[in-house]
C-alpha positions in Angstrom: 188.7 243.9 -46.4 189.4 242.9 -42.8 188.2 239.4 -41.7 185.6 239.7 -39.0 186.4 238.2 -35.6 183.5 235.9 -34.6 184.1 236.1 -30.9 183.9 239.9 -31.0 180.5 239.7 -32.6 181.6 241.7 -35.7 178.8 242.3 -38.2 179.4 245.6 -40.1 176.4 247.7 -41.1 176.9 248.7 -44.8 173.7 250.3 -45.8 173.8 254.1 -45.7 170.0 254.4 -45.4 170.2 252.9 -41.8 173.5 254.7 -41.1 171.9 258.0 -41.8 168.8 257.1 -39.8 170.9 256.4 -36.7 172.9 259.6 -37.1 169.8 261.7 -37.6 168.3 260.2 -34.5 171.2 261.6 -32.4 169.8 265.2 -33.1 173.4 266.4 -33.5 174.2 270.1 -32.8 177.4 272.1 -32.9 179.4 271.6 -29.8 178.0 268.1 -29.0 180.4 265.5 -27.6 179.7 262.1 -29.1 180.9 258.6 -28.1 180.8 255.9 -30.8 180.9 252.3 -29.6 182.8 250.0 -32.0 183.4 252.2 -35.1 184.9 249.2 -37.0 185.2 250.3 -40.7 184.2 253.9 -39.8 180.9 254.1 -41.7 179.0 255.8 -38.8 182.1 257.7 -37.8 182.4 259.3 -41.2 178.8 260.5 -41.1 179.1 261.9 -37.6 182.3 263.7 -38.4 180.8 265.2 -41.5 177.9 266.5 -39.5 180.0 268.1 -36.8 183.1 269.2 -38.6 184.2 272.7 -37.6 181.4 273.0 -35.0 183.6 272.7 -31.8 182.4 269.2 -31.2 184.5 266.3 -30.1 184.0 262.6 -31.1 185.4 259.6 -29.2 185.5 256.4 -31.3 186.1 253.5 -28.9 187.4 250.4 -30.8 188.4 247.1 -29.2 189.8 245.5 -32.3 193.4 246.8 -32.7 193.3 246.2 -36.5 190.8 248.9 -37.0 192.5 251.5 -34.8 195.2 252.5 -37.2 192.8 252.3 -40.1 190.5 254.8 -38.3 193.3 257.0 -37.3 194.5 257.3 -41.0 190.9 257.9 -42.2 190.4 260.8 -39.8 194.0 262.1 -39.5 192.9 265.6 -40.4 190.0 265.7 -38.0 191.6 267.1 -34.8 188.4 266.7 -32.8 188.0 263.0 -33.4 189.8 260.7 -31.0 190.2 257.0 -31.8 190.6 255.1 -28.6 191.8 251.5 -28.4 189.7 250.2 -25.4 187.0 248.0 -24.2 183.9 250.2 -24.0 182.7 248.5 -20.8 185.9 249.5 -19.1 186.5 252.9 -20.7 183.0 254.4 -20.4 182.6 254.2 -16.6 186.0 255.8 -16.0 185.7 258.6 -18.5 184.6 261.9 -17.0 182.2 264.0 -19.1 182.2 267.7 -18.1 179.5 268.6 -20.6 176.5 266.9 -22.0 177.2 264.1 -24.6 175.5 261.5 -26.8 176.3 257.8 -27.5 175.8 255.9 -30.7 176.8 252.4 -31.8 176.0 249.3 -33.8 176.5 246.9 -30.8 177.8 243.3 -30.9 174.6 241.5 -29.9 176.3 239.5 -27.1 177.1 242.7 -25.1 173.8 244.5 -25.6 172.6 244.0 -22.0 175.9 245.0 -20.4 176.1 248.2 -22.4 172.5 249.1 -21.6 173.2 248.6 -17.9 176.5 250.5 -18.1 174.7 253.4 -19.8 172.2 253.6 -17.0 174.9 253.3 -14.3 177.0 256.2 -15.6 177.4 259.1 -13.1 176.4 261.4 -15.9 174.1 259.7 -18.4 174.0 260.7 -22.0 171.3 263.0 -23.3 170.6 260.6 -26.2 171.8 257.2 -27.0 171.1 255.4 -30.3 171.9 251.7 -30.5 171.5 249.1 -33.2 170.9 245.8 -31.5 169.2 242.5 -32.1 165.6 243.2 -33.2 163.9 241.0 -30.6 165.9 242.7 -27.8 165.1 246.2 -29.3 161.4 245.4 -29.2 161.7 244.0 -25.7 163.4 247.2 -24.5 160.6 249.3 -26.0 157.7 247.1 -24.6 155.1 248.6 -22.3 152.4 247.5 -19.9 150.8 244.9 -20.2 153.8 243.4 -22.1 156.6 244.9 -20.0 159.6 242.9 -18.9 162.6 243.4 -16.6 164.7 245.1 -19.3 162.0 247.5 -20.5 161.2 248.5 -16.9 164.8 249.0 -15.9 165.7 251.0 -19.0 162.5 253.1 -19.2 162.9 254.2 -15.6 165.9 256.2 -16.7 165.2 256.9 -20.4 162.3 257.5 -22.7 162.7 254.9 -25.4 161.6 254.7 -29.0 161.9 251.8 -31.5 163.0 253.3 -34.8 162.6 250.2 -36.9 164.2 246.9 -38.1 167.5 246.5 -40.0 167.4 243.4 -42.1 170.2 241.0 -41.5 171.3 241.2 -45.2 172.3 244.9 -44.6 175.3 243.6 -42.5 178.6 242.1 -43.6 178.9 239.3 -42.7 175.2 238.6 -42.5 174.2 237.7 -38.9 171.6 235.0 -38.1 169.0 237.6 -36.9 167.7 241.0 -37.9 168.7 244.2 -36.1 166.6 246.9 -34.6 167.4 250.6 -33.8 166.4 252.1 -30.5 166.7 255.7 -29.3 167.0 256.5 -25.6 166.4 260.0 -24.3 167.5 260.8 -20.8 164.9 261.4 -18.1 165.4 263.7 -15.2 165.8 260.9 -12.6 168.2 261.2 -9.6 169.5 257.8 -8.5 172.9 257.2 -6.9 174.9 254.2 -8.2 174.0 252.2 -5.0 170.3 253.0 -5.5 170.5 251.9 -9.1 172.1 248.6 -8.1 169.5 248.1 -5.4 166.7 248.9 -7.9 168.2 246.4 -10.3 168.1 243.6 -7.7 164.5 244.7 -6.8 163.3 244.4 -10.4 165.1 241.0 -10.8 163.1 239.8 -7.8 159.9 241.2 -9.2 160.4 239.6 -12.7 162.0 236.3 -11.5 158.7 234.5 -12.0 156.8 236.6 -14.5 153.8 234.3 -14.7 153.2 234.3 -11.0 151.2 236.9 -9.1 153.2 239.6 -7.3 151.9 238.5 -3.9 154.3 235.5 -4.2 157.3 237.9 -4.2 156.0 240.8 -2.1 153.8 241.3 0.9 150.2 241.7 0.0 149.6 244.6 2.3 152.6 246.5 1.0 151.4 246.0 -2.6 148.0 247.3 -1.7 149.5 250.3 0.1 151.0 251.5 -3.2 147.9 250.7 -5.2 149.3 247.5 -6.9 146.9 244.7 -7.3 148.4 241.7 -5.4 147.1 239.4 -8.1 148.8 241.3 -10.9 151.7 239.9 -12.8 154.9 242.0 -13.0 154.5 242.8 -16.7 151.2 244.6 -15.8 152.7 247.2 -13.4 153.7 250.7 -14.5 157.1 252.2 -13.7 155.6 254.8 -11.4 154.1 252.0 -9.3 157.4 250.1 -9.3 159.1 253.2 -8.0 156.5 253.7 -5.3 157.0 250.1 -4.2 160.8 250.4 -4.3 160.6 253.5 -2.0 158.5 251.6 0.5 160.6 248.4 0.3 164.0 250.2 0.7 163.2 253.5 2.5 165.0 255.4 -0.3 163.9 259.0 -1.1 164.1 259.2 -4.9 
């Protein structure tokens, strides 16, 4: 057994009940392209490969830890449609060009959850479906809705329909992390934003949620808020995504 590297946030999911749940949530079909983030010991990889073998699909398993690369290559040496890539997912993903639709799956190191969620949104071609195992509290936060919305839920749900698929107890990992995990499923929305618009929207939402206990008229002009039917006395967690988008259009002049 390989010794986990602490600074890479390595906690390996070992329970096939949750492995199968994640793979089923991808709604895999013949011909699908799949990106797996951090395959590690290859538990998820094996299930995905078994589902798609001989279907004309292609799998990219992106692994940062060089120790696992040769192990994965030997495990899947006969699977010509599975490519093990030694790379940092945050550098590899934005540069990779997907000609066809694709899906993403991964049990993510908790410390890079937010960067990966943001990177997923900022891709030129976003995945049809993404299934991520992340820290439970963050998973629940991503899936929160008005009147308990937050910056992260609003940002993610602008671009994806989200679903919380349930908790994964910490004892289902090796080594056992300090907190439980949670599985989320993201399904792409038909939203047209350029990268510059996304980055502008990101800053706009940061401004809106900077002081979540304060009324919105402390951050935005009262008359502008009223013009898009937002109560100036409302808190940011009480505002729907459609109203945020209307305010964003007025504030920036973007047609989205």
